[in-house]
C-alpha positions as CSV (number, residue, x, y, z in Angstrom):
1,M,78.1,267.2,143.7
2,E,76.0,264.5,142.2
3,Y,72.5,263.6,143.7
4,V,70.7,260.3,143.4
5,K,67.5,258.7,144.7
6,L,67.7,256.8,147.9
7,G,66.5,253.3,147.0
8,N,63.0,253.1,145.6
9,T,62.0,256.6,147.0
10,G,61.8,260.1,145.6
11,L,64.3,261.3,148.2
12,D,67.4,263.0,146.6
13,V,70.6,262.4,148.5
14,S,74.2,263.5,147.7
15,R,76.4,260.8,146.3
16,L,78.5,261.1,149.5
17,C,77.1,261.0,153.0
18,L,79.0,262.6,155.9
19,G,79.3,260.2,158.7
20,C,79.2,262.0,162.1
21,M,80.7,259.4,164.4
22,G,83.9,261.5,164.6
23,F,82.1,264.4,166.2
24,G,81.4,264.5,169.9
25,V,82.8,264.6,173.4
26,A,85.7,262.1,173.5
27,E,85.4,261.5,177.2
28,R,81.9,260.1,176.6
29,W,82.8,257.6,173.9
30,I,85.1,254.7,173.1
31,H,87.1,256.7,170.5
32,P,89.5,259.3,171.9
33,W,90.2,260.8,168.4
34,V,86.7,262.3,167.9
35,L,86.5,266.1,167.3
36,D,84.9,268.4,169.8
37,E,82.2,270.9,168.8
38,E,84.6,273.7,168.0
39,H,86.5,271.5,165.5
40,S,83.5,269.7,164.2
41,R,81.5,272.7,163.0
42,P,84.0,273.8,160.3
43,I,83.9,270.2,158.9
44,I,80.1,270.2,158.7
45,K,80.0,273.7,157.2
46,K,82.6,272.7,154.5
47,A,80.5,269.5,153.7
48,L,77.5,271.7,153.1
49,E,79.5,274.1,150.9
50,L,80.6,271.1,148.8
51,G,77.0,270.1,148.2
52,I,76.7,267.3,150.7
53,N,73.1,267.2,152.0
54,F,73.2,263.7,153.6
55,F,74.3,263.4,157.2
56,D,74.4,260.2,159.3
57,T,74.8,260.0,163.1
58,A,73.5,257.7,165.9
59,N,72.2,258.1,169.4
60,V,75.1,256.1,170.8
61,Y,77.9,258.2,169.2
62,S,79.7,259.9,172.0
63,D,76.7,259.3,174.3
64,G,74.4,261.5,172.3
65,T,76.8,264.4,171.9
66,S,77.3,263.7,168.2
67,E,73.6,264.3,167.6
68,E,73.7,267.5,169.6
69,I,76.7,268.9,167.7
70,V,75.3,268.0,164.3
71,G,71.9,269.4,165.2
72,R,73.2,272.8,166.2
73,A,75.6,273.1,163.3
74,L,72.9,272.2,160.7
75,K,70.5,274.6,162.3
76,D,73.1,277.4,162.0
77,Y,74.4,276.6,158.5
78,A,71.7,274.8,156.5
79,N,68.1,274.9,155.3
80,R,66.4,272.0,157.1
81,D,64.2,271.2,154.1
82,E,67.2,270.5,152.0
83,I,69.0,268.3,154.5
84,V,68.6,264.6,154.7
85,L,69.3,263.8,158.3
86,A,69.8,260.2,159.5
87,T,70.3,258.7,162.9
88,K,70.2,255.2,164.4
89,V,68.9,253.2,167.4
90,H,69.9,249.9,169.1
91,F,72.9,250.2,171.3
92,R,72.9,250.8,175.0
93,M,72.0,254.3,176.1
94,H,71.4,253.8,179.8
95,Q,71.7,251.1,182.4
96,G,68.9,248.8,183.1
97,P,67.0,246.0,181.3
98,N,65.4,248.4,178.8
99,G,68.5,250.6,178.1
100,A,69.2,249.1,174.7
101,G,67.6,247.1,171.8
102,L,64.7,247.5,169.5
103,S,61.7,246.9,171.6
104,R,58.7,249.2,171.2
105,K,59.6,250.8,174.5
106,A,63.2,251.5,173.5
107,I,62.3,252.8,170.0
108,M,59.6,255.1,171.2
109,S,61.8,256.5,173.9
110,E,65.0,256.9,171.9
111,I,63.4,258.6,168.9
112,D,62.1,261.4,171.1
113,K,65.5,261.7,172.8
114,S,67.3,261.8,169.4
115,L,64.9,264.5,168.1
116,K,65.5,266.6,171.2
117,R,69.3,266.3,170.8
118,L,69.2,267.1,167.1
119,G,66.8,270.0,167.7
120,T,64.4,269.0,165.0
121,D,60.8,267.7,164.8
122,Y,61.7,264.7,162.5
123,V,64.6,262.8,161.0
124,D,64.6,261.9,157.3
125,L,66.0,258.4,157.9
126,Y,65.6,256.4,161.1
127,Q,67.8,253.3,161.1
128,I,68.1,250.2,163.3
129,H,71.8,250.0,164.2
130,R,71.9,246.2,164.4
131,F,69.5,243.3,164.5
132,D,67.9,242.6,167.9
133,Y,67.9,238.9,168.6
134,N,65.8,239.5,171.8
135,T,62.8,241.3,170.3
136,P,60.3,239.9,167.8
137,I,60.9,241.5,164.4
138,E,57.1,242.2,164.2
139,E,57.3,244.4,167.3
140,T,60.3,246.3,165.9
141,M,58.7,246.9,162.5
142,E,55.4,248.0,163.9
143,A,57.0,250.4,166.2
144,L,59.1,251.9,163.4
145,H,55.9,252.1,161.3
146,D,54.3,254.1,164.1
147,V,57.3,256.4,164.3
148,V,56.8,257.2,160.6
149,K,53.0,257.7,160.9
150,A,53.6,260.0,163.9
151,G,55.7,262.2,161.6
152,K,58.9,261.7,163.6
153,A,60.7,260.0,160.6
154,R,60.2,260.2,156.9
155,Y,61.8,256.8,156.0
156,I,63.3,253.9,157.9
157,G,66.5,252.0,157.2
158,A,68.6,249.2,158.6
159,S,72.3,248.5,159.3
160,A,74.7,245.6,159.4
161,M,72.9,242.2,159.6
162,Y,72.6,239.0,157.7
163,A,70.7,239.0,154.4
164,W,68.1,236.6,155.7
165,Q,67.4,238.9,158.7
166,F,66.9,241.8,156.4
167,L,64.6,239.9,154.0
168,K,62.6,238.7,157.0
169,A,62.1,242.3,158.1
170,L,61.0,243.4,154.6
171,H,58.6,240.5,154.5
172,V,57.0,241.2,157.8
173,A,56.5,244.9,156.9
174,E,55.0,244.0,153.5
175,K,52.7,241.3,155.0
176,N,51.3,243.7,157.6
177,G,51.1,246.8,155.4
178,W,53.8,248.5,157.5
179,T,56.6,250.9,156.4
180,R,59.4,249.1,154.6
181,F,63.1,249.7,155.0
182,V,64.4,251.8,152.1
183,S,68.2,251.6,152.8
184,M,70.9,249.3,154.1
185,Q,73.9,250.7,155.9
186,N,76.4,247.9,155.7
187,H,80.1,247.2,156.1
188,L,81.7,247.4,152.6
189,N,85.1,248.3,151.3
190,L,88.0,246.8,149.3
191,L,89.2,245.0,152.5
192,Y,85.8,243.6,153.4
193,R,83.6,242.5,150.5
194,E,81.5,239.7,152.1
195,E,78.4,241.8,151.4
196,E,78.8,241.1,147.7
197,R,77.7,237.5,148.3
198,E,74.1,238.0,149.4
199,M,73.3,241.5,150.7
200,L,74.1,243.5,147.6
201,P,72.1,241.2,145.3
202,L,69.2,241.3,147.7
203,C,69.3,245.1,147.8
204,K,69.3,245.3,144.0
205,E,66.3,242.9,143.8
206,E,64.3,244.8,146.4
207,K,65.4,248.3,145.2
208,I,67.1,249.1,148.5
209,G,69.5,252.0,148.7
210,V,73.0,250.9,149.9
211,I,75.0,253.4,152.0
212,P,78.1,251.6,153.1
213,Y,80.0,252.6,156.3
214,S,83.8,252.3,156.7
215,P,84.4,252.8,152.9
216,L,88.2,253.3,153.6
217,A,88.5,250.5,156.1
218,S,89.1,253.0,158.9
219,G,91.9,254.6,156.9
220,R,93.9,251.5,156.2
221,L,93.3,251.9,152.4
222,T,94.7,255.4,152.4
223,R,98.3,255.0,153.7
224,D,101.4,252.9,153.7
225,W,100.9,249.6,155.6
226,A,103.5,250.5,158.3
227,E,102.2,254.1,158.8
228,K,100.6,254.7,162.2
229,T,98.0,257.3,163.1
230,H,96.3,258.3,166.4
231,R,93.2,256.5,165.3
232,S,95.0,253.3,164.2
233,E,96.8,253.2,167.5
234,T,93.7,253.7,169.7
235,D,90.7,252.4,167.7
236,H,90.1,248.9,169.0
237,V,87.0,248.5,166.9
238,Q,89.2,249.0,163.8
239,K,91.7,246.4,165.1
240,S,88.9,243.9,165.7
241,K,87.6,244.3,162.1
242,Y,90.9,244.1,160.2
243,D,93.8,242.7,162.2
244,A,92.9,239.1,161.6
245,T,93.2,239.4,157.8
246,A,96.2,241.7,157.7
247,N,98.4,239.6,155.5
248,S,95.9,239.3,152.7
249,D,94.6,242.9,153.1
250,R,98.1,244.2,152.7
251,L,98.1,243.1,149.1
252,V,95.0,245.0,148.4
253,V,96.4,248.1,149.9
254,E,99.5,247.8,147.7
255,R,97.2,247.6,144.6
256,V,95.4,250.8,145.7
257,A,98.8,252.5,146.2
258,A,100.1,251.4,142.7
259,I,97.0,252.7,140.9
260,A,97.0,255.9,142.8
261,E,100.6,256.5,142.1
262,N,100.1,255.8,138.4
263,R,97.2,258.3,138.2
264,G,98.9,260.8,140.4
265,V,96.0,261.0,143.0
266,P,95.7,260.2,146.7
267,R,94.9,256.7,147.5
268,V,91.6,257.7,149.2
269,Q,90.3,258.7,145.8
270,I,91.0,255.3,144.3
271,A,89.4,253.4,147.2
272,L,86.3,255.5,147.0
273,A,86.1,255.4,143.2
274,W,86.0,251.6,143.4
275,L,83.0,251.7,145.8
276,L,81.2,254.4,143.8
277,Q,81.4,252.2,140.7
278,K,79.6,249.3,142.4
279,E,76.1,249.3,140.9
280,Q,74.2,248.9,144.1
281,V,76.0,251.6,146.1
282,T,74.0,254.8,146.6
283,A,76.2,256.9,148.8
284,P,79.3,255.8,150.8
285,I,79.4,257.2,154.3
286,I,82.6,259.1,154.6
287,G,84.2,260.1,157.9
288,A,86.0,263.4,157.9
289,T,88.2,264.9,160.7
290,K,90.2,267.2,158.3
291,M,89.1,269.5,155.5
292,S,91.3,267.5,153.1
293,H,89.2,264.4,153.8
294,L,86.2,266.1,152.3
295,D,88.1,267.5,149.3
296,D,89.6,264.0,148.5
297,A,86.2,262.4,148.8
298,V,84.5,264.8,146.4
299,A,87.4,264.4,144.0
300,A,86.7,260.7,143.8
301,L,83.4,261.4,142.2
302,S,85.2,262.4,139.0
303,I,87.4,259.2,138.8
304,T,86.3,256.4,136.6
305,L,88.4,253.2,137.0
306,T,89.0,251.1,134.0
307,P,87.9,247.4,134.0
308,E,91.6,246.4,134.3
309,E,92.0,248.6,137.4
310,M,88.9,247.2,139.0
311,T,90.2,243.7,138.4
312,S,93.6,244.6,139.8
313,L,92.0,246.0,143.0
314,E,89.7,243.0,143.5
315,E,92.0,240.1,142.5
316,P,94.0,239.7,145.8
317,Y,90.9,239.5,147.9
318,V,90.3,236.4,150.0
319,P,87.1,235.5,152.0
320,H,86.9,237.2,155.4
321,P,85.1,236.3,158.6
322,V,81.7,238.0,158.8
323,I,82.0,241.3,160.7
324,G,79.3,243.8,161.5
325,A,76.3,241.5,161.3
326,V,77.0,239.8,164.6
């Protein structure tokens, strides 16, 4: 396993981050394909054995049960001081006018609930899951600063938003002497490259770590176009992200397949290798519901695509509607 600094910090993270959205109680989440605790724990243990020290979850995943499962597994299998544990806040966790968002009230309440579920005194990275249009960014940034100063989070990060929103948050923090975001968890893969226009250059300029989610486009980059899976048939979020651009995306998937066949490796390794070779990318967030998913992801670290292969993968891409930031 390779390790790199997260943005402009001294924090060492594995080159791959294990995304934990796939762990939880299916009945309490929108995705029926998530793994229960019995089947999640071996995946988490295997990730640790492979050298992954970076784990990302969120309060909303399976109504908090992802945090509970991850927290118990890491307590049993890992040294907390060597783990980089990340979670997120923003989406609705309970009914009522204050059940979601990034107000001071919501942040202060949700960080304590996340820590309790995770079974830890602090998280290493506390992230806003989306931009909150209904709360002044000054209120959000000061509350996050206070979370850090209270010792409940070591660093703060952000997720999918427009570049101007992210820059405004960075400016507000700097202006007031508050804690700055050190990372951006954004939507980036071979089928969705809109982040290359403004967000990635901004992160490079501001020395922000980039930890993309959905690096395999919910699995679409890893299989034949006509092949169906339980997730592809039931994941409505995936459909909303990619169905509208299926015709152009199919050409990209075919390029991935051709290069993978030529090299004699699974397609997942080619799709991840492309992302890992992007200068600004720190650690893609990989989902894993099978042991083979982890093995393939780690194997991608040893693949270096040629300039010609990079061009071949990128050439069919056409502009896509913005997804994730809204």
